C-alpha positions in Angstrom: 5.0 -91.8 10.7 8.1 -89.5 10.3 7.1 -88.6 6.7 3.6 -87.8 7.8 4.6 -85.6 10.8 7.4 -83.8 9.0 5.1 -83.2 6.0 2.4 -81.8 8.2 4.7 -79.5 10.1 6.6 -78.2 7.1 3.4 -77.4 5.1 1.6 -75.9 8.0 4.5 -73.5 8.6 5.1 -72.8 4.9 1.4 -72.0 4.4 1.4 -69.2 6.9 1.0 -65.9 5.0 0.9 -67.9 1.7 -1.4 -66.7 -1.1 -3.7 -69.7 -0.6 -4.1 -68.7 3.1 -5.0 -65.2 1.8 -7.3 -66.8 -0.7 -9.0 -68.7 2.2 -9.6 -65.3 4.0 -11.0 -63.8 0.8 -13.3 -66.7 0.2 -14.6 -66.7 3.8 -15.2 -62.9 3.7 -16.9 -63.1 0.3 -19.1 -66.2 0.7 -19.6 -66.5 4.5 -20.2 -70.2 4.1 -17.4 -72.0 5.9 -18.3 -75.7 5.3 -18.3 -75.6 1.4 -15.1 -73.5 1.5 -13.4 -76.0 3.9 -14.5 -79.0 1.7 -13.3 -77.2 -1.4 -9.9 -76.6 0.2 -9.7 -80.3 1.2 -10.6 -81.7 -2.2 -8.4 -79.2 -4.1 -5.4 -80.0 -1.8 -5.9 -83.7 -2.0 -5.9 -83.5 -5.8 -3.0 -81.0 -6.1 -0.8 -82.7 -3.5 -1.7 -86.1 -4.7 -0.3 -85.2 -8.1 2.7 -83.5 -6.6 3.5 -86.5 -4.4 3.2 -88.8 -7.5 5.7 -86.6 -9.3 8.1 -86.8 -6.3 7.8 -90.6 -6.2 8.2 -90.8 -9.9 11.4 -88.7 -9.9 13.1 -91.2 -7.5 12.8 -93.9 -10.1 15.0 -92.0 -12.6 17.6 -90.5 -10.4 20.4 -92.4 -8.7 20.6 -92.0 -4.9 23.5 -89.6 -5.0 22.0 -87.3 -7.6 18.6 -87.4 -5.7 20.4 -86.5 -2.5 22.1 -83.5 -4.0 18.9 -82.2 -5.7 16.9 -82.7 -2.6 19.5 -81.0 -0.3 19.8 -78.0 -2.7 16.0 -77.8 -3.0 15.3 -77.8 0.7 17.9 -75.0 1.2 16.4 -73.0 -1.7 12.9 -73.4 0.0 14.4 -71.8 3.1 15.0 -68.6 1.1 11.7 -68.9 -0.8 9.6 -69.2 2.4 11.0 -65.8 3.5 9.4 -64.1 0.5 5.7 -63.4 1.5 3.0 -64.1 -1.1 0.4 -61.6 -2.2 -2.9 -62.5 -3.6 -3.5 -61.0 -7.1 -6.9 -59.5 -7.5 -7.5 -61.5 -10.6 -6.9 -64.7 -8.6 -9.2 -63.8 -5.8 -12.4 -65.5 -6.9 -14.5 -65.5 -10.0 -18.3 -65.3 -9.8 -19.4 -68.6 -8.1 -20.8 -70.2 -11.3 -20.1 -73.6 -9.7 -21.3 -72.6 -6.3 -19.1 -71.9 -3.2 -17.6 -75.4 -3.2 -16.8 -75.3 -6.9 -15.4 -71.8 -6.8 -13.2 -72.8 -3.8 -12.1 -76.0 -5.4 -11.0 -74.4 -8.7 -9.5 -71.3 -7.2 -7.5 -73.3 -4.6 -6.3 -75.9 -7.0 -5.1 -73.2 -9.5 -3.5 -71.1 -6.7 -1.6 -74.1 -5.4 0.0 -74.8 -8.8 3.7 -74.1 -8.5 3.3 -72.9 -4.9 5.9 -73.5 -2.2 3.7 -76.1 -0.6 3.3 -78.0 -3.8 7.0 -77.9 -4.4 7.6 -79.0 -0.8 5.2 -82.0 -1.4 7.2 -83.1 -4.5 10.5 -82.9 -2.5 9.1 -84.6 0.6 7.6 -87.4 -1.5 11.0 -87.9 -3.2 12.9 -87.9 0.0 10.6 -90.2 2.0 9.3 -92.3 -0.8 6.0 -92.7 1.0 3.4 -91.1 -1.2 0.4 -91.7 1.0 2.1 -90.5 4.2 3.4 -87.4 2.6 0.2 -86.5 0.8 -1.8 -87.1 4.0 0.7 -85.0 6.0 0.8 -82.1 3.5 -3.0 -82.1 3.3 -3.3 -82.0 7.0 -0.8 -79.2 7.1 -2.8 -77.2 4.6 -6.0 -77.8 6.6 -4.3 -76.8 9.9 -3.2 -73.5 8.3 -6.3 -72.7 6.3 -9.4 -73.9 8.2 -8.9 -71.6 11.2 -8.6 -68.7 8.7 -11.9 -69.7 7.1 -13.6 -69.9 10.5 -12.0 -67.1 12.4 -10.6 -64.9 9.6 -8.9 -61.7 10.4 -8.8 -62.2 14.1 -6.1 -64.9 13.7 -4.1 -63.2 11.0 -3.7 -60.1 13.2 -2.5 -62.1 16.2 -0.1 -64.6 14.6 3.4 -63.1 13.9 3.8 -64.2 10.3 7.5 -63.2 10.2 8.2 -65.4 13.2 6.4 -68.3 11.6 8.3 -67.8 8.3 11.6 -67.6 10.3 10.9 -70.9 11.9 10.0 -72.5 8.6 13.1 -71.0 7.0 15.2 -72.5 9.8 13.7 -76.0 9.4 14.2 -76.3 5.6 18.1 -75.9 5.7 18.2 -78.6 8.4 16.2 -80.9 6.1 18.6 -79.9 3.3 21.7 -80.9 5.4 20.0 -84.1 6.5 19.3 -84.9 2.8 22.9 -84.1 1.8 24.4 -86.2 4.6 25.7 -89.5 3.2 24.0 -92.5 4.4 
């Protein structure tokens, strides 16, 4: 349960102001069909974070516990800095013509936008630390949905009221704590 809850919270915070959250806003404004957008986000996130979680679980098989502890600790601390750098959505990434419909356009755009993103990297690290692929992927997916679904439904009204810098600051404070916990000898 700890892996699930921490994964949910970390990703929900890390996703605030992220380019995929901006992509959710662009998709909602462009297509005005929230259900296919939400379903596209869900399927893309499950696929992307499922792969990232598998990589995190796989890495633990090849690294000794001490090496893994140092890599995870340093990675969590680096994430604290990375989360403070706001993402911007490139115009080219916004959305292509919906050749595959709203669901397909969302699925493809979201999956590609998540590649190498902080939440994908966080999923790898969390899966490596907790060695619980299902709990981590379920948690990170829920975190993505908690951050993105309200944007699809309520759009700009939310983004104007949520202080993104405060949310990033909270996330940036949590990652070093996780880093220190990972570095602490067991």
